[in-house]
A tleap script that builds the chain and sets N, CA, C and O, in Angstrom:
source leaprc.protein.ff14SB
mol = sequence {
  NMET LYS ASN LEU HIE HIE THR GLY TYR CYS
  PRO VAL ARG ASP VAL ILE GLY ARG LEU GLY
  ASN LYS TRP SER MET LEU VAL LEU LEU THR
  LEU LYS ILE ASN GLY THR LEU ARG PHE LYS
  GLU ILE GLN GLN THR ILE ASP ASP ILE SER
  GLN ARG MET LEU THR GLU THR LEU LYS LYS
  LEU GLU THR ASP GLY LEU ILE GLU ARG LYS
  SER TYR ASN GLU ILE PRO PRO LYS VAL GLU
  TYR CYS LEU THR GLU LEU GLY LYS SER LEU
  MET PRO HIE ILE GLU ALA LEU VAL ARG TRP
  ALA GLN ASP ASN MET LYS THR ILE MET GLU
  LYS ARG THR ALA ARG CHIE
}
set mol.1.N position { 27.907 21.844 24.051 }
set mol.1.CA position { 27.159 21.560 23.440 }
set mol.1.C position { 25.646 21.498 23.927 }
set mol.1.O position { 25.174 21.428 25.062 }
set mol.2.N position { 25.082 21.547 22.732 }
set mol.2.CA position { 23.130 21.102 23.158 }
set mol.2.C position { 23.090 20.138 23.048 }
set mol.2.O position { 23.963 19.521 22.439 }
set mol.3.N position { 22.068 19.585 23.584 }
set mol.3.CA position { 21.596 18.005 23.813 }
set mol.3.C position { 20.237 18.025 23.827 }
set mol.3.O position { 19.570 19.060 23.823 }
set mol.4.N position { 19.724 16.725 23.847 }
set mol.4.CA position { 18.288 16.318 23.519 }
set mol.4.C position { 17.844 15.479 24.434 }
set mol.4.O position { 17.210 14.518 23.999 }
set mol.5.N position { 17.984 15.555 25.518 }
set mol.5.CA position { 17.944 15.102 27.273 }
set mol.5.C position { 16.446 15.861 27.452 }
set mol.5.O position { 16.101 17.017 27.206 }
set mol.6.N position { 15.646 14.599 28.036 }
set mol.6.CA position { 14.509 14.654 28.153 }
set mol.6.C position { 13.977 15.338 29.308 }
set mol.6.O position { 13.588 14.743 30.313 }
set mol.7.N position { 13.958 16.848 29.129 }
set mol.7.CA position { 13.383 17.773 30.459 }
set mol.7.C position { 11.930 18.035 30.479 }
set mol.7.O position { 11.719 19.002 29.748 }
set mol.8.N position { 10.972 17.643 30.940 }
set mol.8.CA position { 10.107 18.197 31.097 }
set mol.8.C position { 8.944 17.713 29.584 }
set mol.8.O position { 9.068 16.588 29.101 }
set mol.9.N position { 8.284 18.340 29.220 }
set mol.9.CA position { 7.282 18.014 27.610 }
set mol.9.C position { 8.276 18.338 26.800 }
set mol.9.O position { 8.890 19.398 26.923 }
set mol.10.N position { 8.581 17.299 25.728 }
set mol.10.CA position { 9.098 16.958 24.590 }
set mol.10.C position { 8.184 16.592 23.432 }
set mol.10.O position { 7.621 15.505 23.297 }
set mol.11.N position { 8.089 17.873 22.429 }
set mol.11.CA position { 7.411 17.533 21.440 }
set mol.11.C position { 8.066 16.809 20.335 }
set mol.11.O position { 7.312 16.147 19.622 }
set mol.12.N position { 8.788 16.808 20.175 }
set mol.12.CA position { 9.471 15.695 19.566 }
set mol.12.C position { 9.371 14.329 20.093 }
set mol.12.O position { 9.018 13.445 19.313 }
set mol.13.N position { 9.617 14.060 21.236 }
set mol.13.CA position { 9.402 12.690 21.987 }
set mol.13.C position { 8.185 12.599 21.506 }
set mol.13.O position { 8.227 11.909 20.488 }
set mol.14.N position { 6.828 13.055 21.801 }
set mol.14.CA position { 5.611 13.337 21.852 }
set mol.14.C position { 5.109 12.817 20.413 }
set mol.14.O position { 4.669 11.671 20.326 }
set mol.15.N position { 5.169 13.600 19.357 }
set mol.15.CA position { 4.520 13.992 18.262 }
set mol.15.C position { 5.386 12.747 17.357 }
set mol.15.O position { 4.681 12.124 16.564 }
set mol.16.N position { 6.719 12.393 17.423 }
set mol.16.CA position { 7.315 11.210 16.496 }
set mol.16.C position { 6.763 10.265 16.957 }
set mol.16.O position { 6.231 9.427 16.229 }
set mol.17.N position { 6.764 10.149 18.771 }
set mol.17.CA position { 6.838 8.684 18.893 }
set mol.17.C position { 5.242 8.229 18.591 }
set mol.17.O position { 4.932 7.038 18.564 }
set mol.18.N position { 4.297 9.272 18.375 }
set mol.18.CA position { 2.789 8.479 18.232 }
set mol.18.C position { 2.828 8.659 16.809 }
set mol.18.O position { 1.848 8.060 16.366 }
set mol.19.N position { 3.536 9.237 15.785 }
set mol.19.CA position { 3.524 9.168 14.566 }
set mol.19.C position { 4.297 8.657 13.683 }
set mol.19.O position { 4.089 8.514 12.478 }
set mol.20.N position { 5.418 8.315 14.453 }
set mol.20.CA position { 6.739 7.486 13.566 }
set mol.20.C position { 6.763 6.004 13.194 }
set mol.20.O position { 7.650 5.335 12.664 }
set mol.21.N position { 5.293 5.614 13.706 }
set mol.21.CA position { 5.271 4.141 13.399 }
set mol.21.C position { 4.682 3.874 11.699 }
set mol.21.O position { 4.114 4.766 11.068 }
set mol.22.N position { 4.917 2.647 11.209 }
set mol.22.CA position { 4.433 2.650 9.960 }
set mol.22.C position { 2.924 2.702 9.587 }
set mol.22.O position { 2.504 3.347 8.627 }
set mol.23.N position { 2.111 1.940 10.458 }
set mol.23.CA position { 0.635 2.165 10.578 }
set mol.23.C position { 0.344 3.692 10.475 }
set mol.23.O position { -0.094 4.075 9.390 }
set mol.24.N position { 0.506 4.496 11.334 }
set mol.24.CA position { -0.020 5.640 11.525 }
set mol.24.C position { 0.616 6.561 10.022 }
set mol.24.O position { 0.162 7.690 9.838 }
set mol.25.N position { 1.179 6.253 9.482 }
set mol.25.CA position { 1.860 7.237 8.639 }
set mol.25.C position { 0.998 6.550 7.186 }
set mol.25.O position { 0.414 7.215 6.331 }
set mol.26.N position { 1.111 5.303 7.225 }
set mol.26.CA position { 0.491 4.771 6.268 }
set mol.26.C position { -1.205 4.924 6.219 }
set mol.26.O position { -1.837 5.022 5.167 }
set mol.27.N position { -1.755 4.924 7.465 }
set mol.27.CA position { -3.258 5.533 7.500 }
set mol.27.C position { -3.292 6.738 6.910 }
set mol.27.O position { -3.760 6.912 5.785 }
set mol.28.N position { -2.751 7.731 7.699 }
set mol.28.CA position { -2.858 9.288 7.313 }
set mol.28.C position { -2.734 9.245 5.397 }
set mol.28.O position { -3.602 9.881 4.800 }
set mol.29.N position { -1.767 8.570 4.635 }
set mol.29.CA position { -1.450 8.868 3.533 }
set mol.29.C position { -2.766 8.038 2.912 }
set mol.29.O position { -3.408 8.613 2.034 }
set mol.30.N position { -3.086 7.021 3.239 }
set mol.30.CA position { -4.273 6.303 2.559 }
set mol.30.C position { -5.631 7.417 2.723 }
set mol.30.O position { -6.214 7.962 1.786 }
set mol.31.N position { -5.875 7.541 3.905 }
set mol.31.CA position { -6.773 8.763 3.817 }
set mol.31.C position { -6.562 10.283 3.091 }
set mol.31.O position { -7.588 10.949 2.948 }
set mol.32.N position { -5.566 10.732 2.730 }
set mol.32.CA position { -5.223 11.728 1.960 }
set mol.32.C position { -5.245 11.476 0.287 }
set mol.32.O position { -5.559 12.247 -0.620 }
set mol.33.N position { -4.856 10.298 0.264 }
set mol.33.CA position { -4.913 9.453 -1.393 }
set mol.33.C position { -6.129 9.751 -1.654 }
set mol.33.O position { -6.548 10.587 -2.455 }
set mol.34.N position { -7.021 8.670 -0.587 }
set mol.34.CA position { -8.787 8.236 -1.065 }
set mol.34.C position { -9.217 8.956 -0.630 }
set mol.34.O position { -10.265 9.220 -1.219 }
set mol.35.N position { -8.994 9.755 0.441 }
set mol.35.CA position { -10.377 10.634 0.635 }
set mol.35.C position { -11.097 9.654 1.866 }
set mol.35.O position { -10.371 8.866 2.474 }
set mol.36.N position { -12.686 9.760 2.222 }
set mol.36.CA position { -13.142 9.440 3.045 }
set mol.36.C position { -13.579 7.880 3.025 }
set mol.36.O position { -14.487 7.569 2.253 }
set mol.37.N position { -13.015 6.942 3.786 }
set mol.37.CA position { -13.307 5.934 4.014 }
set mol.37.C position { -13.585 5.337 4.816 }
set mol.37.O position { -13.423 5.975 5.856 }
set mol.38.N position { -14.089 4.022 5.052 }
set mol.38.CA position { -14.820 3.254 6.083 }
set mol.38.C position { -13.335 2.367 6.759 }
set mol.38.O position { -12.139 2.409 6.469 }
set mol.39.N position { -14.034 1.700 7.637 }
set mol.39.CA position { -12.675 0.767 8.349 }
set mol.39.C position { -12.300 -0.080 7.146 }
set mol.39.O position { -11.149 0.014 6.717 }
set mol.40.N position { -13.206 -0.936 6.535 }
set mol.40.CA position { -12.948 -1.967 5.945 }
set mol.40.C position { -11.974 -1.871 4.546 }
set mol.40.O position { -11.216 -2.698 4.038 }
set mol.41.N position { -12.344 -0.474 4.157 }
set mol.41.CA position { -11.844 0.048 2.988 }
set mol.41.C position { -10.167 0.600 3.300 }
set mol.41.O position { -9.271 0.836 2.489 }
set mol.42.N position { -10.170 0.678 4.612 }
set mol.42.CA position { -8.986 1.484 4.896 }
set mol.42.C position { -8.224 0.164 4.700 }
set mol.42.O position { -7.323 -0.065 3.894 }
set mol.43.N position { -8.875 -0.794 5.764 }
set mol.43.CA position { -7.927 -2.285 5.907 }
set mol.43.C position { -7.470 -2.788 4.457 }
set mol.43.O position { -6.354 -3.289 4.321 }
set mol.44.N position { -8.318 -2.651 3.415 }
set mol.44.CA position { -8.246 -3.282 2.695 }
set mol.44.C position { -6.846 -2.329 1.130 }
set mol.44.O position { -6.421 -2.795 0.072 }
set mol.45.N position { -6.627 -1.039 1.764 }
set mol.45.CA position { -5.820 -0.675 1.276 }
set mol.45.C position { -4.336 -0.729 1.964 }
set mol.45.O position { -3.259 -0.357 1.497 }
set mol.46.N position { -4.587 -1.211 3.004 }
set mol.46.CA position { -3.484 -2.017 4.096 }
set mol.46.C position { -3.593 -2.723 4.379 }
set mol.46.O position { -3.968 -2.934 5.532 }
set mol.47.N position { -3.252 -3.929 3.221 }
set mol.47.CA position { -3.332 -5.252 3.526 }
set mol.47.C position { -2.903 -5.968 4.442 }
set mol.47.O position { -3.651 -6.889 4.771 }
set mol.48.N position { -1.781 -5.851 5.071 }
set mol.48.CA position { -0.650 -6.296 6.126 }
set mol.48.C position { -1.331 -5.626 7.778 }
set mol.48.O position { -1.051 -6.004 8.916 }
set mol.49.N position { -2.267 -4.552 7.340 }
set mol.49.CA position { -2.463 -4.626 9.053 }
set mol.49.C position { -3.586 -5.330 9.768 }
set mol.49.O position { -4.566 -5.458 9.033 }
set mol.50.N position { -3.712 -5.725 10.728 }
set mol.50.CA position { -4.452 -6.311 11.360 }
set mol.50.C position { -5.779 -5.431 12.373 }
set mol.50.O position { -5.765 -4.449 13.115 }
set mol.51.N position { -6.950 -6.506 11.861 }
set mol.51.CA position { -7.915 -5.605 12.491 }
set mol.51.C position { -7.738 -4.652 14.101 }
set mol.51.O position { -8.383 -3.695 14.528 }
set mol.52.N position { -6.684 -5.351 14.632 }
set mol.52.CA position { -6.889 -4.574 16.125 }
set mol.52.C position { -6.200 -3.683 16.117 }
set mol.52.O position { -6.435 -2.687 16.802 }
set mol.53.N position { -4.691 -3.844 14.991 }
set mol.53.CA position { -3.680 -2.422 15.072 }
set mol.53.C position { -4.491 -1.815 14.103 }
set mol.53.O position { -4.099 -0.652 14.197 }
set mol.54.N position { -5.457 -1.814 13.132 }
set mol.54.CA position { -6.187 -0.595 12.492 }
set mol.54.C position { -6.924 -0.096 13.570 }
set mol.54.O position { -6.757 1.119 13.680 }
set mol.55.N position { -7.692 -0.583 14.426 }
set mol.55.CA position { -8.532 0.231 15.656 }
set mol.55.C position { -7.693 0.884 16.553 }
set mol.55.O position { -7.882 2.019 16.993 }
set mol.56.N position { -6.832 0.201 16.796 }
set mol.56.CA position { -5.711 0.980 18.282 }
set mol.56.C position { -5.542 2.559 17.384 }
set mol.56.O position { -5.979 3.673 17.672 }
set mol.57.N position { -4.529 1.978 15.931 }
set mol.57.CA position { -3.882 3.509 15.450 }
set mol.57.C position { -4.976 4.045 15.290 }
set mol.57.O position { -4.947 5.010 16.054 }
set mol.58.N position { -6.337 4.028 14.562 }
set mol.58.CA position { -7.439 5.038 14.131 }
set mol.58.C position { -7.783 5.799 15.539 }
set mol.58.O position { -7.833 7.014 15.732 }
set mol.59.N position { -8.002 4.741 16.457 }
set mol.59.CA position { -8.520 5.796 17.924 }
set mol.59.C position { -7.311 6.415 18.329 }
set mol.59.O position { -7.470 7.029 19.384 }
set mol.60.N position { -5.958 6.486 17.797 }
set mol.60.CA position { -4.767 7.270 18.926 }
set mol.60.C position { -5.024 8.404 17.430 }
set mol.60.O position { -5.151 9.586 17.748 }
set mol.61.N position { -5.086 8.158 16.203 }
set mol.61.CA position { -4.923 9.430 15.553 }
set mol.61.C position { -6.478 10.080 15.786 }
set mol.61.O position { -6.506 11.307 15.690 }
set mol.62.N position { -7.265 9.676 15.964 }
set mol.62.CA position { -8.728 10.388 16.447 }
set mol.62.C position { -8.601 11.504 17.655 }
set mol.62.O position { -9.028 12.658 17.709 }
set mol.63.N position { -7.817 10.682 18.647 }
set mol.63.CA position { -7.134 11.385 19.713 }
set mol.63.C position { -6.721 12.304 19.635 }
set mol.63.O position { -7.124 13.253 20.307 }
set mol.64.N position { -5.759 12.383 18.788 }
set mol.64.CA position { -4.695 13.613 18.760 }
set mol.64.C position { -5.388 14.621 17.581 }
set mol.64.O position { -4.743 15.490 16.993 }
set mol.65.N position { -6.691 14.363 17.370 }
set mol.65.CA position { -7.319 15.133 16.004 }
set mol.65.C position { -6.718 15.300 15.284 }
set mol.65.O position { -6.478 16.446 14.904 }
set mol.66.N position { -6.193 14.252 14.756 }
set mol.66.CA position { -5.633 14.578 13.001 }
set mol.66.C position { -6.860 13.666 12.106 }
set mol.66.O position { -6.783 13.764 10.881 }
set mol.67.N position { -7.794 12.937 12.586 }
set mol.67.CA position { -8.242 12.024 11.744 }
set mol.67.C position { -9.959 12.441 12.495 }
set mol.67.O position { -10.020 12.821 13.664 }
set mol.68.N position { -10.912 12.330 11.845 }
set mol.68.CA position { -12.421 12.546 12.429 }
set mol.68.C position { -13.043 10.780 12.072 }
set mol.68.O position { -12.749 9.980 11.184 }
set mol.69.N position { -13.915 10.721 13.134 }
set mol.69.CA position { -14.276 9.771 12.909 }
set mol.69.C position { -16.205 9.801 12.772 }
set mol.69.O position { -16.550 10.364 13.811 }
set mol.70.N position { -17.061 9.562 12.231 }
set mol.70.CA position { -18.279 9.927 11.461 }
set mol.70.C position { -18.844 8.485 11.881 }
set mol.70.O position { -18.367 7.420 11.491 }
set mol.71.N position { -20.074 8.649 12.847 }
set mol.71.CA position { -20.827 7.526 13.092 }
set mol.71.C position { -22.274 7.591 12.398 }
set mol.71.O position { -22.783 8.658 12.739 }
set mol.72.N position { -22.954 7.020 11.734 }
set mol.72.CA position { -24.338 7.209 10.919 }
set mol.72.C position { -24.981 6.333 11.794 }
set mol.72.O position { -24.404 5.370 12.299 }
set mol.73.N position { -26.510 6.709 12.060 }
set mol.73.CA position { -27.146 6.169 12.680 }
set mol.73.C position { -27.876 5.107 11.616 }
set mol.73.O position { -28.919 5.550 11.136 }
set mol.74.N position { -27.534 3.946 11.235 }
set mol.74.CA position { -27.881 3.563 10.315 }
set mol.74.C position { -27.826 1.844 10.480 }
set mol.74.O position { -27.217 1.508 11.495 }
set mol.75.N position { -28.316 0.796 9.722 }
set mol.75.CA position { -28.313 -0.477 10.381 }
set mol.75.C position { -28.183 -0.857 8.686 }
set mol.75.O position { -28.903 -0.449 7.775 }
set mol.76.N position { -26.880 -1.881 8.609 }
set mol.76.CA position { -26.148 -1.799 9.588 }
set mol.76.C position { -25.156 -0.647 10.089 }
set mol.76.O position { -25.074 0.259 9.260 }
set mol.77.N position { -24.475 -0.477 11.098 }
set mol.77.CA position { -23.686 0.781 11.345 }
set mol.77.C position { -22.864 1.267 10.246 }
set mol.77.O position { -22.117 0.358 9.886 }
set mol.78.N position { -22.711 2.245 9.622 }
set mol.78.CA position { -21.575 3.282 9.266 }
set mol.78.C position { -20.586 4.077 9.582 }
set mol.78.O position { -20.731 5.232 9.981 }
set mol.79.N position { -19.786 3.642 9.461 }
set mol.79.CA position { -18.703 4.497 10.264 }
set mol.79.C position { -17.774 4.994 8.961 }
set mol.79.O position { -17.497 4.243 8.026 }
set mol.80.N position { -17.295 6.542 9.071 }
set mol.80.CA position { -16.512 7.039 8.081 }
set mol.80.C position { -15.180 7.362 8.801 }
set mol.80.O position { -15.116 7.442 10.028 }
set mol.81.N position { -13.865 7.590 7.782 }
set mol.81.CA position { -12.875 8.362 8.651 }
set mol.81.C position { -11.977 9.233 7.517 }
set mol.81.O position { -11.674 9.133 6.328 }
set mol.82.N position { -11.831 9.810 8.226 }
set mol.82.CA position { -11.542 11.261 6.943 }
set mol.82.C position { -10.343 11.956 7.554 }
set mol.82.O position { -10.262 11.600 8.730 }
set mol.83.N position { -9.266 12.905 7.191 }
set mol.83.CA position { -8.356 13.969 7.599 }
set mol.83.C position { -9.236 14.789 8.140 }
set mol.83.O position { -10.343 14.910 7.616 }
set mol.84.N position { -8.873 15.535 9.352 }
set mol.84.CA position { -9.166 17.084 10.257 }
set mol.84.C position { -8.152 17.738 9.010 }
set mol.84.O position { -7.299 17.306 8.235 }
set mol.85.N position { -8.974 19.399 9.410 }
set mol.85.CA position { -7.494 20.150 9.299 }
set mol.85.C position { -6.239 19.709 9.777 }
set mol.85.O position { -5.198 19.472 9.164 }
set mol.86.N position { -6.439 19.660 10.639 }
set mol.86.CA position { -4.856 19.621 11.260 }
set mol.86.C position { -4.297 18.084 10.990 }
set mol.86.O position { -3.126 18.022 11.366 }
set mol.87.N position { -4.613 17.246 10.634 }
set mol.87.CA position { -4.285 16.035 9.991 }
set mol.87.C position { -3.782 16.597 8.559 }
set mol.87.O position { -2.721 16.313 8.003 }
set mol.88.N position { -4.863 17.517 8.068 }
set mol.88.CA position { -4.142 17.643 6.764 }
set mol.88.C position { -2.756 19.010 6.412 }
set mol.88.O position { -2.163 19.155 5.342 }
set mol.89.N position { -2.610 19.639 7.390 }
set mol.89.CA position { -1.878 20.672 7.783 }
set mol.89.C position { -0.209 19.167 7.752 }
set mol.89.O position { 0.951 19.416 7.424 }
set mol.90.N position { -0.522 18.398 8.006 }
set mol.90.CA position { 0.705 17.548 8.476 }
set mol.90.C position { 0.869 16.967 7.248 }
set mol.90.O position { 2.083 16.809 7.113 }
set mol.91.N position { 0.444 16.673 6.537 }
set mol.91.CA position { 0.443 15.606 5.107 }
set mol.91.C position { 1.594 16.123 4.314 }
set mol.91.O position { 2.376 15.395 3.703 }
set mol.92.N position { 1.656 17.507 4.362 }
set mol.92.CA position { 2.962 17.976 3.262 }
set mol.92.C position { 4.250 17.569 3.765 }
set mol.92.O position { 5.207 17.429 3.003 }
set mol.93.N position { 4.341 17.331 5.275 }
set mol.93.CA position { 5.731 17.258 5.946 }
set mol.93.C position { 5.697 15.547 5.689 }
set mol.93.O position { 6.787 15.074 5.366 }
set mol.94.N position { 4.659 14.676 5.792 }
set mol.94.CA position { 5.062 13.128 5.551 }
set mol.94.C position { 5.218 13.032 4.350 }
set mol.94.O position { 6.142 12.276 4.052 }
set mol.95.N position { 4.504 13.652 3.219 }
set mol.95.CA position { 4.791 13.421 1.563 }
set mol.95.C position { 5.914 13.781 1.446 }
set mol.95.O position { 6.498 13.084 0.617 }
set mol.96.N position { 6.740 14.810 2.026 }
set mol.96.CA position { 7.695 14.935 2.082 }
set mol.96.C position { 8.863 14.169 2.308 }
set mol.96.O position { 9.790 14.335 1.515 }
set mol.97.N position { 9.029 13.180 3.446 }
set mol.97.CA position { 9.279 12.222 3.965 }
set mol.97.C position { 9.539 11.009 2.736 }
set mol.97.O position { 10.552 10.431 2.340 }
set mol.98.N position { 8.030 10.943 2.344 }
set mol.98.CA position { 7.775 9.609 1.442 }
set mol.98.C position { 8.838 10.176 0.174 }
set mol.98.O position { 9.826 9.583 -0.259 }
set mol.99.N position { 8.561 10.863 -0.052 }
set mol.99.CA position { 9.386 11.298 -1.640 }
set mol.99.C position { 11.175 10.985 -1.265 }
set mol.99.O position { 11.821 10.218 -1.979 }
set mol.100.N position { 11.946 11.864 0.216 }
set mol.100.CA position { 13.254 11.393 0.361 }
set mol.100.C position { 13.272 9.873 0.685 }
set mol.100.O position { 14.333 9.307 0.419 }
set mol.101.N position { 12.369 9.188 1.165 }
set mol.101.CA position { 12.521 7.638 1.341 }
set mol.101.C position { 12.665 6.832 0.037 }
set mol.101.O position { 13.355 5.820 -0.087 }
set mol.102.N position { 11.646 7.633 -1.268 }
set mol.102.CA position { 11.821 7.010 -2.612 }
set mol.102.C position { 12.981 7.490 -3.278 }
set mol.102.O position { 13.440 6.966 -4.294 }
set mol.103.N position { 13.542 8.670 -2.602 }
set mol.103.CA position { 14.921 9.335 -3.661 }
set mol.103.C position { 15.985 8.533 -3.204 }
set mol.103.O position { 16.851 8.112 -3.971 }
set mol.104.N position { 15.966 8.291 -1.945 }
set mol.104.CA position { 17.002 7.383 -1.008 }
set mol.104.C position { 17.163 6.068 -1.205 }
set mol.104.O position { 18.258 5.710 -1.641 }
set mol.105.N position { 16.101 5.023 -0.929 }
set mol.105.CA position { 15.875 4.084 -0.991 }
set mol.105.C position { 16.916 2.840 -1.514 }
set mol.105.O position { 17.222 1.831 -0.879 }
set mol.106.N position { 17.356 3.238 -2.868 }
set mol.106.CA position { 18.413 2.373 -2.934 }
set mol.106.C position { 19.781 2.951 -2.602 }
set mol.106.O position { 20.697 2.130 -2.665 }
set mol.107.N position { 19.960 3.630 -2.415 }
set mol.107.CA position { 21.281 3.895 -1.682 }
set mol.107.C position { 21.029 3.387 0.231 }
set mol.107.O position { 21.790 2.768 0.975 }
set mol.108.N position { 20.095 3.788 0.406 }
set mol.108.CA position { 20.121 3.180 1.671 }
set mol.108.C position { 20.473 1.530 1.832 }
set mol.108.O position { 21.084 0.928 2.715 }
set mol.109.N position { 19.829 1.077 0.610 }
set mol.109.CA position { 19.468 -0.601 0.619 }
set mol.109.C position { 20.967 -1.247 0.418 }
set mol.109.O position { 21.380 -2.247 1.003 }
set mol.110.N position { 21.855 -0.273 -0.758 }
set mol.110.CA position { 23.160 -0.643 -0.572 }
set mol.110.C position { 24.061 -0.372 0.320 }
set mol.110.O position { 25.016 -1.117 0.541 }
set mol.111.N position { 23.870 0.607 0.860 }
set mol.111.CA position { 24.840 0.672 2.526 }
set mol.111.C position { 24.373 -0.264 3.354 }
set mol.111.O position { 25.211 -0.656 4.166 }
set mol.112.N position { 23.185 -0.815 3.430 }
set mol.112.CA position { 23.042 -1.781 4.056 }
set mol.112.C position { 23.833 -3.219 3.589 }
set mol.112.O position { 24.520 -3.898 4.353 }
set mol.113.N position { 23.662 -3.417 2.642 }
set mol.113.CA position { 24.070 -4.781 1.928 }
set mol.113.C position { 25.440 -4.543 2.165 }
set mol.113.O position { 26.064 -5.358 2.845 }
set mol.114.N position { 25.941 -3.648 1.751 }
set mol.114.CA position { 27.601 -3.048 2.245 }
set mol.114.C position { 28.088 -3.789 3.609 }
set mol.114.O position { 29.116 -4.423 3.849 }
set mol.115.N position { 27.047 -3.494 4.349 }
set mol.115.CA position { 27.679 -3.877 5.877 }
set mol.115.C position { 27.429 -4.755 6.650 }
set mol.115.O position { 27.636 -4.755 7.863 }
set mol.116.N position { 26.635 -6.152 5.544 }
set mol.116.CA position { 26.802 -7.241 5.863 }
set mol.116.C position { 27.413 -7.594 5.151 }
set mol.116.O position { 27.799 -8.763 5.191 }
savepdb mol mol.pdb
quit
């Protein structure tokens, strides 16, 4: 029998743990759909994300090389975010998951309702 026990480095645990939250996926989708955006613009497209959570999410996505943060030496300061090539390569997989969720949400909700 094959198992998924953690023995050393596990890409599944690492990557899914980092991207498996709703905020990371929503930020990536927002940047894919809208292109380069400033912090407030991202926050406006995801209206229920707090400033703190958006800041943390952007930092993690930048650290992993999925987004790029461009800072301009202007007054007031201007910072923009966009997908990197690595981030763009991830998007077909996220979009497939979104399509699957949209296609199956009704069934999933029916199953949840039936269990209660």
